[in-house]
N, C-alpha and C positions, 0 to 999 in steps of 0.2 A: 584891185591888189597891188600893193606897193613890191617894187624891186626887192626891197630890204627884205620883206617878208619871205620872198621866196629865197634869198640867201640865208637868212636865218633857220627856214625850213629844211633846207640841204644841211647846214651844218648841225642842226639838230639829229637829223637822221644818220649822219655820218658819225656823231658822238654816241648814238644810242646804239647803231648796229655795225659801226665799224665802215671801213672804205670796201663795201662787197659790190659785187657786180648787180645790175639793175635786175638781172632774175633772180638773185639771191634775196636781194630787197624785197622784190614782189613776194616771193615765198615767205619770207619773215614777216610780212605785212598781212599774210592772208589773203592776197590778191591771186586768184586763181588765171594762170596763163597758158593759153591754148595755141600753141606754136606750131604751126602746120604749114605745108606746101599748097598755096592756094592759086598759084599761078603768075603769069608775068605781071609786074606792077603796073605796066603800063594799061593792062586790062582788067586788073583786078584792084587790090589795096595793098598798103604798106602794114597797117595795124588800126584797131580802134580799142576803146574802153568803155565798157558798158555795166551798167548796175542791174543785175537781175536777181529777184526776190531777195533783195537786201545785201546780196554779195557783188563785190567788185570782179569783173573778169577782164582781161586782156586777151585780144586776139592778134597774133603776129603772124604775118606772113613771112616765111621762111625763103620765099623766092627772090630775094635781094641780099646784098653782100652782107658779111658779118657785121662790118662798120654799121651800116644802114639799119640793120636788125638791131643793135644796141642803141643807136640813136632814137629810132622809132619806139622801143621797149621804153627809154628814158622818158621820152614824150608822153607815152601813155600813163606812165608812172606819175608824171607830172599833173595830169588830169585826175588821176585816182587820190593822189595826196592832196591836191591843191582844190580841187573840186568835185569830191567824191559824191556830193547828192545831185550834180548836174551832169555825171559821166552818162554820154548817150553813144549813139552807134554810129556818129560821123568819122568816117575813114581818115587817117593821118595820110596827107599826101605831101606837104611840104613843111618846111622850117618857116614859121611865121616870123618877119623880121620888122613889121610894124603893128600898128594897134588897130588894124582893120577887123580883126577879131581877137577879143581880149583874151579868152580863155586859150585859143591857139598859141597865141605870143607868149602868154605865161608858161605854159606847158613847154614851148621850145627854150624858153630861160631856164626852166627848171632843168632840162635835159643838158643844156652847156654847162650850168653849175654843176650838176651831178657828175657828169662825165670827165671834164677838163680840170685838171688840176692848175690852180692858180700860179703856182711858181714855173709851172712848164712854159706857160704863156709868158709870164714875165721875163724869165730867162731869154726865151727867143727874141723879146721884141727889144731887150738892151743889147743882145746881139745884132739887132739891126736887120731882122727878119722882115719881110713884108707879110701881108695876111695871106697871100697864097702861099709862101714857103712856111709859114707856121702850119697851115693846113696840111700841107704835104709831109711835113715832118712828123707832124703828130697823128695824121691819117684820118682827120676829120673833114667835113664839108667846110668849104670857107664860110660859109653862111652862120655855121655853129660857132666858129671862130669869133665871128664879128658879134653874135649876141655875148659870147665869153666875155670880150674887150667891153662891151656896154656893162656888163656887170662888174668887171673890175674899176671901171670909172666910178660906178656908184659906191664902190668901196674905198674911193679915195684915190685911187692911182691915176691921177689928172695927167701925168707925164705922158700916158699911152696916146699916141696919135698914129692910126693905121689909116693910110688914103686908100679905101676900098668902098665901092658903094655896092652893096649887096641887095639882090631881088629875092623875094620868099617864095618863087615859084620854081626853083632850081631842081626840086624832086619831081616836078610834073605831077600827072596822076596816078 
């Protein structure tokens, strides 16, 4: 799936439903969200999407900070929207920054595009912020910022150059 498709899919959703939270989008799309405490993420999971009896479900572990709950939920929404017929019970453990798992990478790109406003990143880049400073300022993981910069580069913002090498395993298990 091309990055442009993901960008267009998010733009369509925001045009259709407005700039609403991932939880509100899930409800608007008829995706069931089961958000509960499932235990420490090192011993459990962050979340997963599954299709049961033709209905999409997202399970979200509330035993992670609020930002990571939003990132995880947006990531799982990416699976439901981009890959609705292949939603399976693989648990979300990390943001994928490479193409080792195409569907995971695409879901992470979806999360970055859905959650982070282009203008917020562009303004901070133009003010000379580093990737780490942007992440701190916006409250998102560095890896999500790197994915958003990749999306912005795809949109034609070729002047963006952020010197940072990110790894996909930052969330652990």
